[in-house]
C-alpha positions as CSV (number, residue, x, y, z in Angstrom):
1,M,123.6,52.9,88.7
2,V,120.2,53.0,90.3
3,W,117.2,54.2,88.4
4,R,114.2,54.9,90.6
5,E,111.1,56.4,89.1
6,P,107.5,56.7,90.0
7,V,105.3,54.7,87.5
8,E,102.1,56.0,86.1
9,D,98.9,54.0,87.0
10,D,100.7,52.1,89.8
11,P,99.4,52.1,93.4
12,A,100.6,55.0,95.5
13,G,104.3,54.7,96.3
14,S,105.0,52.1,93.7
15,E,108.5,52.4,92.1
16,V,110.9,50.7,89.7
17,D,114.6,50.4,90.6
18,V,117.1,49.6,87.9
19,W,120.7,48.8,88.7
20,A,123.6,48.5,86.3
21,I,126.4,46.5,88.0
22,P,130.0,46.2,86.9
23,L,130.8,42.5,87.5
24,D,134.6,42.8,87.6
25,E,134.5,45.3,90.4
26,T,134.1,44.4,94.0
27,S,132.0,46.1,96.7
28,G,132.0,46.1,100.5
29,R,128.2,45.9,100.3
30,L,128.5,42.3,99.3
31,I,130.4,41.2,102.4
32,G,128.3,38.6,104.3
33,V,126.0,37.9,101.4
34,Q,125.9,34.2,100.5
35,L,124.7,32.2,97.5
36,S,122.0,29.7,97.9
37,A,123.0,26.0,97.7
38,G,121.6,25.8,94.2
39,E,123.4,28.9,93.1
40,A,126.7,27.6,94.6
41,E,126.2,24.3,92.7
42,R,125.5,26.1,89.5
43,A,128.6,28.3,90.0
44,E,130.8,25.2,90.4
45,G,129.7,24.0,87.0
46,I,130.9,27.2,85.2
47,R,134.1,26.4,83.4
48,T,136.2,29.6,83.5
49,A,137.1,31.5,86.7
50,R,136.2,34.8,85.0
51,D,132.7,33.6,84.1
52,R,132.2,31.9,87.5
53,S,133.2,35.1,89.3
54,R,130.8,37.2,87.2
55,F,127.9,34.8,87.8
56,V,128.5,34.8,91.6
57,T,128.8,38.6,91.7
58,S,125.5,39.0,89.8
59,R,123.6,36.7,92.1
60,L,125.1,38.3,95.3
61,W,124.0,41.7,94.0
62,L,120.5,40.4,93.3
63,R,120.2,39.0,96.8
64,R,121.6,42.3,98.3
65,L,119.2,44.5,96.3
66,L,116.1,42.5,97.0
67,A,117.1,42.5,100.7
68,D,117.5,46.3,100.7
69,R,114.2,46.8,98.9
70,L,112.4,44.6,101.4
71,A,114.4,45.8,104.5
72,V,115.4,42.3,105.4
73,S,118.6,40.4,105.8
74,P,120.0,38.8,102.5
75,E,119.9,35.3,104.0
76,V,116.1,35.3,104.2
77,I,115.8,35.9,100.5
78,V,114.6,32.9,98.5
79,Y,113.6,33.1,94.9
80,G,112.6,30.5,92.3
81,A,111.1,30.5,88.8
82,S,107.8,30.0,87.1
83,V,107.2,27.1,84.8
84,L,108.3,29.3,81.9
85,G,111.4,30.4,83.8
86,K,110.4,33.9,85.0
87,P,112.1,34.6,88.4
88,E,109.8,34.8,91.4
89,L,110.3,35.8,95.0
90,V,109.5,32.9,97.3
91,S,110.5,34.3,100.7
92,P,109.7,36.7,102.3
93,P,106.2,36.5,100.8
94,R,105.7,39.5,98.6
95,S,103.5,38.5,95.7
96,D,103.4,42.0,94.4
97,L,107.2,42.4,94.0
98,Q,108.6,41.6,90.6
99,F,112.3,41.5,89.5
100,S,114.5,40.7,86.5
101,L,118.2,40.0,86.0
102,S,120.4,40.0,83.0
103,R,124.2,39.8,82.5
104,S,126.5,40.0,79.5
105,G,130.2,40.6,79.4
106,V,131.3,42.8,82.3
107,W,127.8,44.2,83.0
108,C,124.7,43.0,84.9
109,V,121.4,44.8,85.0
110,C,118.8,44.2,87.7
111,A,115.3,45.7,87.9
112,I,112.9,45.5,90.9
113,A,109.3,46.7,90.6
114,A,106.2,46.7,92.7
115,A,102.8,45.6,91.4
116,R,103.6,45.1,87.7
117,P,105.8,42.7,85.7
118,V,109.2,44.0,84.7
119,G,112.0,42.7,82.4
120,V,115.5,43.8,81.6
121,D,118.1,42.6,79.1
122,V,121.8,43.7,78.5
123,E,123.8,42.6,75.6
124,E,127.5,42.9,74.8
125,C,127.7,44.1,71.2
126,A,130.1,41.4,70.0
127,G,130.4,40.5,66.3
128,R,128.8,37.3,65.1
129,P,128.6,35.7,61.7
130,D,124.9,35.0,61.6
131,L,123.4,38.5,62.1
132,G,121.5,38.5,58.8
133,R,120.0,35.1,59.4
134,T,119.0,36.1,62.9
135,E,117.3,39.2,61.7
136,R,115.3,37.4,59.1
137,R,114.2,34.8,61.6
138,F,113.5,36.8,64.7
139,F,113.0,40.5,63.7
140,S,109.8,42.1,62.5
141,D,109.5,43.9,59.2
142,G,109.7,47.2,61.1
143,E,112.8,46.2,63.0
144,R,114.6,45.1,59.9
145,A,113.6,48.3,58.1
146,S,115.2,50.3,61.0
147,L,118.5,48.6,60.2
148,A,118.4,49.2,56.5
149,G,121.2,51.4,55.3
150,L,123.3,50.8,58.4
151,S,126.7,49.0,58.2
152,G,129.7,48.2,60.3
153,A,129.6,49.3,64.0
154,D,126.3,51.2,63.5
155,R,124.5,48.0,62.3
156,L,126.0,46.0,65.1
157,R,124.7,48.5,67.7
158,G,121.3,48.6,66.0
159,F,121.0,44.8,66.0
160,Y,121.8,44.5,69.7
161,R,119.5,47.4,70.6
162,I,116.6,45.6,69.0
163,W,117.6,42.3,70.5
164,A,117.8,43.8,74.0
165,R,114.4,45.4,73.6
166,K,112.7,42.2,72.5
167,E,114.3,40.2,75.3
168,A,113.2,42.8,77.9
169,V,109.6,42.6,76.7
170,L,109.6,38.8,76.7
171,K,111.1,38.6,80.1
172,A,108.5,41.1,81.5
173,A,105.7,39.1,80.1
174,G,107.3,35.9,81.3
175,V,106.2,34.0,78.2
176,G,109.3,32.0,77.5
177,L,110.9,31.6,74.1
178,A,108.5,29.4,72.2
179,G,106.6,32.0,70.2
180,E,106.8,34.1,67.0
181,W,109.5,36.6,67.8
182,A,109.0,38.3,64.4
183,A,105.4,39.1,65.3
184,L,106.7,41.3,68.2
185,D,107.7,44.7,66.9
186,T,109.7,46.9,69.3
187,T,110.4,49.9,67.1
188,K,108.0,51.9,69.2
189,D,108.1,52.5,73.0
190,V,104.7,50.8,73.6
191,V,104.2,47.4,72.1
192,T,101.6,44.7,72.0
193,F,101.6,41.0,71.3
194,A,99.9,40.0,68.1
195,D,96.9,37.6,68.5
196,G,98.0,34.0,68.4
197,S,101.7,34.8,68.3
198,W,102.4,33.0,71.6
199,P,101.1,29.6,72.7
200,L,99.7,31.0,76.0
201,P,96.3,32.2,77.3
202,S,95.6,35.7,76.0
203,A,95.6,37.1,79.5
204,A,99.3,36.4,79.9
205,V,100.2,38.8,77.1
206,S,97.2,41.1,77.0
207,G,97.5,44.9,77.2
208,S,100.4,47.1,76.3
209,W,104.1,46.8,77.3
210,S,106.4,49.8,77.5
211,V,110.0,49.4,76.5
212,R,112.9,51.8,76.8
213,D,116.6,51.7,76.1
214,L,119.0,52.0,79.1
215,P,122.1,54.1,78.8
216,M,125.2,51.8,79.0
217,E,128.9,52.0,78.5
218,P,130.0,51.9,74.8
219,G,129.9,48.4,73.4
220,Y,126.7,47.4,75.3
221,A,123.0,47.7,74.7
222,A,120.3,47.3,77.3
223,A,116.6,47.8,77.7
224,I,113.8,47.6,80.3
225,S,110.1,46.7,79.8
226,L,107.1,47.1,82.1
227,R,103.5,46.3,81.7
228,G,101.6,49.6,81.2
229,R,103.4,52.9,81.1
230,F,106.6,54.4,82.5
231,G,106.7,57.7,84.4
232,D,109.3,60.4,84.0
233,P,112.0,61.5,84.7
234,L,114.4,58.6,84.4
235,R,117.6,58.4,86.4
236,L,120.5,55.9,86.3
237,R,123.5,55.4,88.5
238,R,126.0,52.6,88.9
239,A,125.7,50.2,91.8
240,G,128.7,49.7,94.0
241,V,129.9,53.3,94.0
242,V,131.6,54.2,97.3
243,G,129.1,55.9,99.6
244,E,126.0,55.0,97.5
245,R,123.3,53.1,99.2
246,A,120.5,51.0,97.6
247,G,117.4,53.0,97.1
248,A,119.1,56.3,96.8
249,G,117.2,58.6,94.5
């Protein structure tokens, strides 16, 4: 799936591309795309063949999509990370291009944006015994209230929807994890960081951040966040479909 939309308040021509990638399916568009030496070393350390394959596929797609966006060959793409772990493009030099990658289970989500920070998160809605404890520690009062009265599968979906939204905002801001998660309320589509809730200069988390759910297959929750506001309409298509090319609207 590719979601390409104009974004309000961006420079002319600025866009956001969001791809949902099925990691257990192959695509001819990945032929000739290679991992970096660091990625290959990391892949070797992954214990199971299934998880190793999914990691490799996600990184190959990231390299493919960045190359398509920049109209360059995949081998010239080099990316690194900030001191807080936010991914950054190193080569070719495009300081205005931002991207984010997340994978869980059989799905990967990738977002590429011009001019403004972007973050995505996808979560497989798997049962876990510590949901209540996690909610009390990491969710705001409003987020916990939104789960009140839900049970079973509905509560599980609600939990992961909130988790994906929080992760997407945190990834967009690039603030790392060492802050007050419960002070960040994502029940609305525009959120702000409470003063003093993160041990960073205020400029890093200033202003408003938009967050929206992404439509995924049953059993998954996903979200995207961007500094400022989104434009409409939203469109989403699956990457790797025969005949589809990157950047198709």
